[in-house]
C-alpha positions in Angstrom: 9.6 -16.4 -15.5 7.0 -15.6 -18.0 3.7 -17.5 -17.9 3.2 -19.5 -21.1 0.6 -18.6 -23.6 -1.0 -22.0 -23.2 -1.5 -21.5 -19.5 -2.9 -18.0 -20.0 -5.4 -19.1 -22.7 -6.6 -22.3 -21.1 -10.3 -21.9 -20.4 -11.9 -23.0 -17.2 -15.7 -23.4 -17.1 -17.3 -20.8 -14.8 -18.8 -22.2 -11.6 -22.4 -21.5 -10.4 -20.9 -19.3 -7.7 -20.6 -15.6 -8.6 -18.5 -12.9 -7.0 -21.1 -10.4 -5.6 -18.3 -7.8 -5.4 -17.4 -8.2 -9.1 -18.3 -4.7 -10.3 -17.4 -3.0 -7.0 -13.8 -3.6 -7.8 -14.0 -0.6 -10.2 -14.1 1.6 -7.1 -10.4 0.9 -6.9 -10.2 3.7 -9.5 -11.4 6.3 -7.1 -7.9 7.3 -5.7 -6.3 7.8 -9.2 -9.3 9.9 -10.4 -9.8 11.9 -7.2 -8.1 15.0 -8.5 -10.5 15.1 -11.4 -13.4 14.7 -9.1 -12.1 17.5 -6.9 -11.8 19.7 -10.0 -15.4 19.1 -10.8 -16.6 19.9 -7.3 -14.5 23.1 -7.2 -16.0 24.1 -10.5 -19.6 23.5 -9.2 -19.0 25.3 -6.0 -17.6 28.2 -8.1 -20.9 28.3 -10.1 -22.8 28.4 -6.9 -20.8 31.3 -5.5 -19.2 29.1 -2.8 -15.6 29.9 -3.6 -14.7 30.4 0.0 -15.2 26.8 0.9 -14.3 25.2 -2.5 -10.6 24.7 -1.6 -11.6 21.8 0.8 -12.1 19.6 -2.3 -8.4 19.7 -3.2 -8.0 17.8 0.1 -10.3 15.0 -1.3 -7.5 12.4 -1.0 -6.9 12.9 2.8 -10.7 13.1 3.2 -11.0 9.7 1.6 -8.4 8.1 3.8 -9.3 9.7 7.2 -13.0 10.2 6.9 -14.9 8.6 3.9 -13.4 5.1 4.0 -13.5 4.8 7.8 -17.2 5.8 7.7 -18.0 3.4 4.9 -16.2 0.6 6.7 -18.4 1.2 9.7 -21.5 1.5 7.6 -21.2 -1.8 5.8 -20.9 -5.2 7.4 -17.5 -7.0 7.1 -17.3 -9.3 4.1 -16.6 -12.8 5.4 -17.4 -14.7 2.2 -14.6 -16.8 0.6 -14.8 -18.1 -3.0 -15.4 -21.8 -3.1 -12.5 -24.0 -4.1 -14.3 -24.9 -7.3 -14.3 -21.2 -8.3 -10.6 -20.5 -7.7 -9.2 -21.5 -11.1 -11.9 -19.6 -12.9 -11.4 -16.5 -10.8 -7.6 -16.6 -11.3 -8.1 -16.6 -15.1 -10.9 -14.1 -15.4 -9.1 -11.2 -17.1 -11.7 -8.7 -15.9 -10.1 -8.5 -12.5 -6.6 -7.8 -13.8 -8.0 -5.1 -16.2 -9.4 -3.4 -13.2 -5.9 -3.2 -11.8 -4.3 -2.2 -15.2 -6.7 0.7 -15.5 -5.2 2.3 -12.4 -2.0 3.1 -14.3 -3.2 5.4 -17.1 -5.5 7.1 -14.6 -2.5 7.6 -12.2 -0.2 9.0 -14.9 -2.9 11.4 -16.2 -3.7 12.6 -12.7 0.0 13.1 -11.9 0.5 15.3 -15.0 -2.8 17.1 -14.3 -1.7 17.7 -10.7 1.6 19.3 -12.0 -0.4 21.6 -14.2 -2.7 22.7 -11.4 0.2 23.3 -9.1 2.1 25.5 -11.5 -0.8 27.2 -13.3 -1.0 31.0 -12.7 -4.4 31.4 -14.3 -7.3 29.1 -13.5 -10.2 31.4 -14.4 -12.0 28.5 -16.1 -12.4 27.1 -12.6 -13.8 30.3 -11.2 -10.5 31.2 -9.5 -8.6 34.4 -9.6 -5.0 33.5 -10.6 -3.7 30.1 -9.5 -4.2 27.9 -6.5 -3.4 29.4 -3.0 -1.0 27.6 -0.6 -3.7 25.7 1.3 -5.2 24.4 -2.0 -1.7 23.4 -3.3 -0.9 21.4 -0.2 -4.3 19.6 -0.4 -3.7 18.9 -4.1 -0.2 17.4 -3.4 -1.6 15.2 -0.6 -4.5 14.0 -2.8 -2.0 13.1 -5.5 0.1 11.5 -2.7 -2.8 9.3 -1.7 -3.0 8.1 -5.3 0.8 7.4 -5.1 0.4 5.5 -1.8 -2.5 3.4 -3.1 -0.4 3.0 -6.3 2.3 1.3 -4.3 -0.3 -1.2 -3.3 -1.3 -1.6 -7.0 2.3 -2.2 -7.8 2.3 -4.7 -4.9 -0.5 -6.6 -6.6 1.2 -6.6 -10.0 4.8 -7.2 -8.7 3.9 -10.6 -7.2 2.7 -12.0 -10.5 4.7 -14.2 -12.9 4.3 -12.4 -16.2 6.9 -9.9 -17.3 4.2 -7.4 -18.3 2.8 -7.2 -14.9 6.2 -6.9 -13.2 7.1 -4.0 -15.5 3.8 -2.4 -14.9 4.6 -2.7 -11.2 7.7 -0.6 -11.6 5.9 2.0 -13.7 3.3 2.4 -10.9 6.1 2.9 -8.4 7.8 5.6 -10.4 5.5 8.3 -9.1 6.7 8.0 -5.5 10.4 7.2 -6.4 9.9 3.9 -4.4 11.0 1.4 -7.0 13.2 -0.5 -4.6 9.9 -1.7 -3.0 9.6 -4.1 -5.9 12.7 -6.0 -4.7 12.6 -5.6 -1.0 8.9 -6.6 -0.6 9.1 -9.7 -2.7 12.5 -11.0 -1.7 13.1 -9.4 1.6 9.8 -8.8 3.5 8.2 -12.1 2.4 11.2 -14.0 3.6 11.7 -12.2 7.0 8.2 -11.1 7.8 7.3 -11.1 11.5 10.9 -11.4 12.6 13.2 -8.8 14.2 15.4 -8.9 11.0 12.5 -7.5 8.9 12.6 -3.6 8.7 8.9 -3.7 7.6 7.6 -5.6 10.6 6.7 -3.3 13.5 7.7 -4.3 17.0 5.6 -4.3 20.1 6.2 -0.9 21.9 7.6 0.7 18.8 5.7 3.9 17.8 4.9 4.7 14.1 7.4 7.6 14.3 10.2 5.2 15.4 9.2 2.6 12.8 9.0 5.0 9.8 12.7 5.8 9.5 13.8 2.3 10.4 11.5 0.8 7.7 12.3 3.4 5.0 16.0 3.2 5.3 16.1 -0.4 6.2 14.1 -1.4 3.2 16.2 0.6 0.9 19.4 -0.9 2.2 17.9 -4.4 2.1 16.8 -4.0 -1.5 20.3 -2.9 -2.6 21.9 -5.7 -0.7 19.6 -8.3 -2.2 20.4 -7.1 -5.8 24.1 -6.8 -5.0 24.1 -10.4 -3.7 22.3 -11.6 -6.9 24.9 -10.0 -9.1 27.8 -11.3 -6.9 26.5 -14.8 -7.5 26.9 -14.2 -11.2 30.4 -12.7 -10.6 29.2 -9.3 -11.7 29.0 -5.9 -10.2 25.6 -4.3 -9.2 26.1 -1.1 -11.3 24.1 -2.2 -14.3 20.8 -1.3 -15.9 19.8 -4.9 -15.2 19.8 -4.2 -11.5 16.1 -4.0 -10.6 16.7 -1.3 -8.0 18.6 0.9 -10.5 16.2 0.5 -13.4 13.2 1.2 -11.2 14.8 4.4 -9.9 15.7 5.3 -13.5 12.0 5.1 -14.4 11.3 7.6 -11.6 14.2 9.9 -12.7 12.9 9.9 -16.2 9.3 10.6 -15.1 10.2 13.4 -12.7 12.8 14.8 -15.1 10.1 15.0 -17.9 7.7 16.7 -15.5 10.3 19.3 -14.5 11.2 19.9 -18.1 7.5 20.5 -19.0 6.3 22.4 -15.9 9.6 24.0 -14.6 11.5 23.6 -11.4 8.6 25.0 -9.3 6.9 21.6 -9.7 9.7 19.9 -7.6 8.1 20.8 -4.2 4.8 19.2 -5.5 6.6 16.1 -6.6 8.5 15.8 -3.2 5.4 16.3 -1.1 3.3 13.8 -3.0 6.1 11.3 -3.1 7.0 11.4 0.6 3.3 11.4 1.7 2.6 8.5 -0.7 5.4 6.2 0.6 4.7 7.2 4.1 1.1 6.0 3.7 2.5 2.7 2.5 4.9 2.4 5.4 2.1 3.2 7.9 0.2 0.3 6.4 3.3 -1.9 6.9 3.4 -0.8 10.5 -0.2 -2.0 11.0 0.1 -5.3 9.2 2.5 -7.1 11.5 2.6 -5.0 14.7 4.1 -7.1 17.6 3.7 -10.4 15.7 6.6 -12.9 15.8 7.5 -16.2 14.2 8.9 -18.5 16.8 12.2 -20.4 16.6 12.1 -24.1 15.8 14.2 -26.7 17.5 16.8 -26.2 14.8 17.0 -22.5 15.5 15.2 -21.4 12.3 12.1 -19.3 12.3 8.8 -21.3 11.9 7.0 -21.0 8.6 4.9 -17.9 8.2 1.2 -18.7 9.0 -2.1 -17.0 9.3 -1.1 -16.0 12.9 1.6 -13.6 11.7 -0.4 -10.9 10.0 -3.2 -8.6 11.2 -6.3 -8.9 9.0 -9.5 -7.0 8.4 -12.6 -7.9 6.4 -14.0 -4.3 6.2 -15.3 -4.3 2.7 -14.9 -0.7 1.6 -11.2 -0.6 2.2 -10.7 -4.1 0.8 -12.3 -3.0 -2.4 -10.1 0.1 -2.8 -6.9 -1.8 -1.7 -7.6 -5.0 -3.7 -8.1 -7.2 -0.7 -4.8 -6.2 0.9 -6.4 -6.5 4.3 -6.7 -10.3 3.8 -3.0 -10.3 4.5 -2.5 -13.7 6.0 -3.6 -15.5 2.9 -1.5 -13.2 0.8 1.6 -14.2 2.8 0.7 -17.8 2.4 0.0 -17.5 -1.3 1.9 -14.4 -2.6 1.2 -15.0 -6.3 -2.6 -15.5 -5.7 -4.6 -12.7 -7.4 -6.6 -10.4 -5.1 -10.0 -11.7 -6.1 -9.2 -15.1 -4.8 -7.7 -14.1 -1.4 -9.6 -15.6 1.5 -10.2 -14.8 5.2 -8.6 -17.6 7.2 -9.0 -19.1 10.6 -6.2 -18.3 13.1 -5.5 -14.8 11.8 -5.7 -12.0 14.4 -8.2 -9.3 13.3 -8.0 -5.6 13.6 -10.8 -3.7 15.3 -11.3 -1.5 12.2 -10.1 -1.2 8.6 -6.7 0.2 7.6 -7.8 3.8 7.2 -9.1 4.0 10.7 -5.9 2.3 12.0 -3.7 4.7 10.1 -5.2 7.7 11.9 -4.9 5.8 15.2 -1.2 5.0 14.5 -0.4 8.7 14.4 -1.1 8.9 18.1 1.1 6.3 19.9 -0.7 6.3 23.3 -4.0 5.7 21.5 -2.5 3.0 19.3 -1.0 1.2 22.3 -4.3 1.4 24.2 -6.1 -0.3 21.3 -3.5 -2.7 20.0 -1.2 -3.8 22.9 -3.8 -5.9 24.7 -4.8 -7.5 21.4 -1.2 -8.6 20.9 -1.2 -10.0 24.4 -4.5 -11.8 23.9 -3.2 -13.3 20.6 -0.3 -14.9 22.5 -2.5 -16.1 25.4 -1.0 -13.7 27.8 2.6 -14.6 27.1 4.2 -11.4 26.1 7.6 -13.1 25.6 6.2 -14.6 22.3 5.8 -11.1 20.8 8.2 -9.2 18.6 9.3 -6.6 21.3 11.2 -3.4 20.6 14.7 -4.2 21.9 15.1 -0.8 23.7 11.9 -1.3 25.6 12.1 -5.1 26.2 13.0 -4.9 29.9 10.3 -2.3 30.6 7.7 -4.3 28.7 8.5 -7.6 30.4 8.4 -5.9 33.8 5.0 -4.3 33.0 3.6 -7.8 32.2 5.2 -9.4 35.2 8.0 -11.3 33.4 11.4 -11.3 35.1 
């Protein structure tokens, strides 16, 4: 469904309220420009004669995720401000906010091409380097570009929920870098329907480690996306093997992009593409793990799952990460209003809150004992001590129930 030109052009008088974060949203362009920032820092360190330590800057993406954003989240107070109801229509129509998101895409594509060049270049004397990048620098470069791809999936998430054809196609283009185009289907028509239920591959279960969740979510989401599209074509009495299949045409975009990069830079660029792609979608899936860990929608008297509410998503109001991820951490309001643009998402009562922003929780999730120590008691508290109301990992159900005194 395409939004009509009349709806798009209808003007709403601006309210007296102003978004104090309005121009901070441009910091969302930090991930897709990080490789250029890294280049500048390496060049400066070269001029200063500090070549021995300059390779650390090729790791700017991981430094951003695991160090800089967690530090900034702790430095700045959480942002608890919600836009007033009178400002909502004006905010939704203010094109500045969508242009901030659109700008991600050309930066992303330029950085990907530039990353391929750096990976394959054999002579980088203009950077003060003898020959090309060494192995450590190449790995850091690939992970930095992978961070861009992972955040790019979130950018695609913002665009893919919108009603205009342009934004939906831009969503697929953004997903092409990580070869994760099926996310466009599975997230909108799968995850949002089954969220916080055992049937959802992208909802983590209580007692399930990240390393158990990752393969289940990756393969489960892929199978779900294909099944959803196959069912759509079956209802039309058609087969799924067509370019109109949104899984296939999204994958085709990735194949064309990767094929063009291999044609230009040679087959040696393939390891770079694979590393950045896998790391990128793994970051996305780690965020999926965090967002609904242990939360469960209860069954109604009719046997159906209750409607998704604020209680079924973990939230965070840590401002630095919310700026970079377009308010993704206001996740409960997103599930209640999936087409709502990021600038209008609100923090809502009844939503369980994480002790830190997503980047801090990502690092914690890598270590299951630490994750359980921080999160399991929060799940239990959220359900007023009744662990039977949580979404428990089936293989651990008896052990978990026994631990909390349930027979």
